[in-house]
VOGU-3710 file (C-alpha; in Angstrom, 3 decimals, decimal comma):
1> mafslrpvsv> 0,072/-0,073/-0,138  1,190/3,389/-0,820  2,554/5,786/1,806  0,148/8,348/1,319  -2,575/6,056/2,736  -0,624/4,651/5,444  1,460/7,905/7,378  3,006/5,783/9,836  6,612/6,369/11,473  8,102/3,169/13,546
11> iavvglpgag> 10,659/4,118/15,930  13,178/1,699/17,437  13,977/2,711/21,043  17,759/1,620/21,602  19,652/1,174/24,911  20,499/-0,692/27,849  17,852/-1,884/30,784  17,507/1,366/32,873  18,751/3,642/30,278  15,398/5,692/30,757
21> kttfcekitk> 13,782/4,218/27,381  10,390/3,381/29,094  10,148/6,456/31,194  10,264/8,793/28,087  8,073/6,914/25,793  5,488/7,047/28,580  5,906/10,590/28,732  5,544/11,287/25,114  2,782/9,068/24,893  0,740/10,716/27,787
31> ennlgmnivh> 1,076/13,912/26,722  1,146/13,653/23,190  1,677/17,264/21,827  2,420/16,197/18,518  -1,216/16,174/16,788  -1,021/12,177/15,738  -1,563/8,725/17,338  1,244/7,702/19,256  1,477/4,033/20,086  3,894/3,000/22,504
41> fcfdtlfpws> 5,286/-1,111/22,786  7,195/-1,991/25,820  8,423/-5,421/25,497  9,392/-5,583/29,224  5,704/-4,619/29,928  4,110/-7,042/27,620  6,431/-9,815/28,296  8,001/-9,173/32,235  11,396/-11,025/32,466  11,501/-14,824/33,447
51> nesnykenrn> 14,372/-16,157/31,998  15,970/-16,060/28,389  14,621/-19,629/27,184  11,809/-18,004/25,509  13,300/-14,918/24,685  12,916/-15,600/20,631  9,813/-16,479/20,709  8,515/-13,573/22,868  10,353/-11,409/20,737  8,798/-12,587/17,231
61> rfldlvessv> 5,297/-12,171/19,621  6,157/-8,520/20,280  7,094/-8,044/16,377  3,774/-9,360/15,276  1,860/-7,009/17,799  4,016/-4,039/15,938  3,391/-5,189/12,354  -0,300/-5,612/13,332  -0,553/-1,807/14,777  1,179/-0,903/11,647
71> lnsrektlil> -1,367/-2,399/9,275  -4,137/-1,157/11,301  -3,187/2,378/11,442  -5,640/4,354/9,266  -4,519/8,248/10,508  -0,834/9,570/11,162  0,726/7,447/13,774  3,828/7,260/15,756  4,937/3,592/16,999  7,706/3,193/19,426
81> vddnnyyqsm> 9,131/0,071/19,587  10,338/-0,165/23,331  12,993/-2,892/23,597  16,838/-3,098/24,057  17,083/-3,396/20,276  20,908/-3,741/21,125  21,824/-5,388/17,702  21,639/-4,660/14,639  19,868/-7,590/13,111  17,048/-6,524/15,983
91> rykiiqlcrk> 16,719/-3,004/14,285  16,939/-4,644/10,849  13,784/-6,570/11,282  11,867/-3,336/11,955  13,525/-1,943/8,888  12,111/-5,059/7,310  8,679/-4,466/8,199  8,980/-0,475/7,297  10,077/-1,732/3,766  7,162/-4,047/3,335
101> vgisfgilyf> 4,709/-1,264/3,326  6,694/1,427/2,291  6,648/3,607/5,856  9,003/5,594/7,705  11,869/4,313/10,350  13,854/6,166/13,010  16,227/5,566/15,787  16,037/6,972/19,505  19,102/5,715/21,078  19,467/6,190/24,734
111> pltlekclir> 23,576/6,205/25,399  23,675/6,149/29,237  26,724/4,601/30,986  26,908/0,632/32,173  27,130/2,060/35,918  24,178/4,158/35,638  21,796/1,372/34,340  22,921/-0,986/36,583  21,810/1,488/39,708  18,726/2,033/38,077
121> nhkrqenrlp> 17,940/-1,671/37,378  18,721/-2,174/40,765  16,248/0,259/42,238  13,498/-1,154/39,965  10,401/-2,289/41,796  9,590/-4,506/38,888  11,495/-5,995/35,916  14,475/-6,284/37,532  16,991/-8,236/35,218  20,038/-9,927/36,416
131> edvikrmfss> 23,213/-7,538/36,320  24,804/-10,298/34,093  22,147/-10,221/31,458  22,973/-6,477/31,431  26,628/-6,401/31,199  26,443/-9,261/28,491  23,979/-6,587/26,524  26,635/-4,002/26,810  29,463/-6,097/25,805  27,429/-6,791/22,723
141> letplkcfhf> 25,711/-3,562/22,021  26,042/-2,533/18,250  25,907/1,119/18,492  23,823/2,692/15,536  25,640/5,206/13,587  22,514/7,023/12,205  19,825/7,774/15,155  18,742/10,678/17,408  21,140/10,401/20,707  18,765/11,243/23,947
151> iegteiekvl> 21,088/12,461/26,545  19,755/13,119/29,781  18,675/17,112/29,516  18,000/16,949/25,800  15,096/19,166/25,348  11,927/16,949/24,453  11,328/19,540/21,284  14,391/18,638/19,722  12,918/14,830/19,893  9,686/15,652/18,962
161> eyfedtfknp> 10,892/17,576/15,549  13,294/14,393/14,890  9,966/12,332/15,168  7,997/14,772/12,558  11,108/14,724/10,274  10,992/11,083/10,206  7,529/11,114/8,294  9,241/13,212/5,328  11,458/9,971/4,369  9,371/7,027/4,301
171> ltqieltera> 11,291/3,575/2,977  10,954/2,470/-0,051  8,274/-0,145/-0,543  9,631/-3,861/-1,525  7,946/-7,165/-1,630  9,970/-9,265/1,027  10,407/-13,047/-0,312  12,397/-16,135/1,044  16,083/-15,857/-0,034  18,204/-18,648/-1,147
181> pmtqsqihiy> 22,047/-18,813/0,819  24,078/-15,771/-0,577  26,599/-16,950/-3,599  30,412/-16,080/-2,647  29,835/-13,204/-5,763  26,938/-11,531/-3,936  29,166/-11,235/-0,302  31,953/-10,192/-2,537  29,765/-6,972/-3,867  28,156/-6,739/-0,576
191> dlhlrklisa> 31,762/-6,588/1,065  33,219/-4,028/-1,411  29,954/-1,644/-0,625  30,458/-1,993/3,012  34,289/-0,939/2,325  33,225/1,933/0,535  30,656/3,055/3,230  33,488/2,762/5,929  35,760/4,576/3,516  33,100/7,230/3,454
201> rmkdikgdkk> 32,372/7,712/6,933  35,944/7,716/8,129  36,518/10,989/6,310  34,355/12,766/8,723  35,776/11,210/11,865  37,680/13,739/13,932  38,789/11,493/17,147  41,083/8,051/17,126  40,242/6,989/13,419  42,401/3,722/14,371
211> leaeklnrrr> 39,864/2,770/16,737  36,817/4,095/14,881  38,338/1,732/11,950  38,263/-1,246/13,715  34,451/-0,476/15,258  33,522/-0,226/11,750  35,136/-3,377/10,542  33,772/-5,170/13,189  30,547/-4,155/12,236  31,309/-5,230/8,424
221> ktilenlrnl> 32,656/-8,538/9,343  29,242/-9,007/11,627  27,176/-8,384/9,047  28,737/-10,436/6,375  28,564/-13,659/8,471  24,813/-13,038/9,321  24,416/-12,807/5,477  26,487/-16,111/4,957  24,524/-17,618/7,715  21,314/-16,567/6,544
231> kmtldnledl> 20,481/-14,901/9,888  19,256/-11,805/7,781  18,670/-11,201/4,301  18,894/-8,298/1,918  17,232/-7,250/-1,528  19,378/-4,603/-2,768  22,379/-2,411/-1,918  20,062/0,261/-0,515  19,036/-2,279/2,175  22,675/-2,955/3,034
241> tllfen> 23,488/0,866/3,401  20,281/0,992/5,980  21,427/-1,907/7,840  24,925/-0,498/8,294  23,617/2,856/9,330  20,845/1,745/11,593
//
């Protein structure tokens, strides 16, 4: 369905447990000064922590709820997907949903320190996670490159402007189909494209270029490994760019 009939923007909310994601989303949803519908999906509220054995199943159910909301939205709607979303592959599944129906996508990232997140998690009355789980998330966090960084003290108006701007650039609608394993030549083409993206990004780096290059190359290798193992699929280089940046 064309974007003009479905003015929806899905925001992946990224950050460790205790970073302030849910508090912020609840505030935005309650006050709602945007003149549009706001739907807030909080993974921890819908699927309270018990253990990690059923996480994958619950995550799929969670994304099904988000997709149902997208498909049933008829007015201008902002959907906040409030989960940790610490892997690129987690965020890419949301991107694929947006691509499937031709709607907008954005990322709101809460870069609070591990120490503060652990303290806040300890103070929680509900949905408190084991510390080792949060530490593992921190060590595995794949920071999005293209996003809005919400630092404590950030003016709410700036975040609202970001939300509004996402509606201006809906993702190109594309039909998603099952994919066969990628050939070595396809992997090579994607590898070259990723190296070009890294090269372009390195030109803008002002700080420690060696550290940033190592981080970006780890990102490149993870993407290629996931593609080889069919943990994610791509339709074109535009999708690869979206995956790399988000």
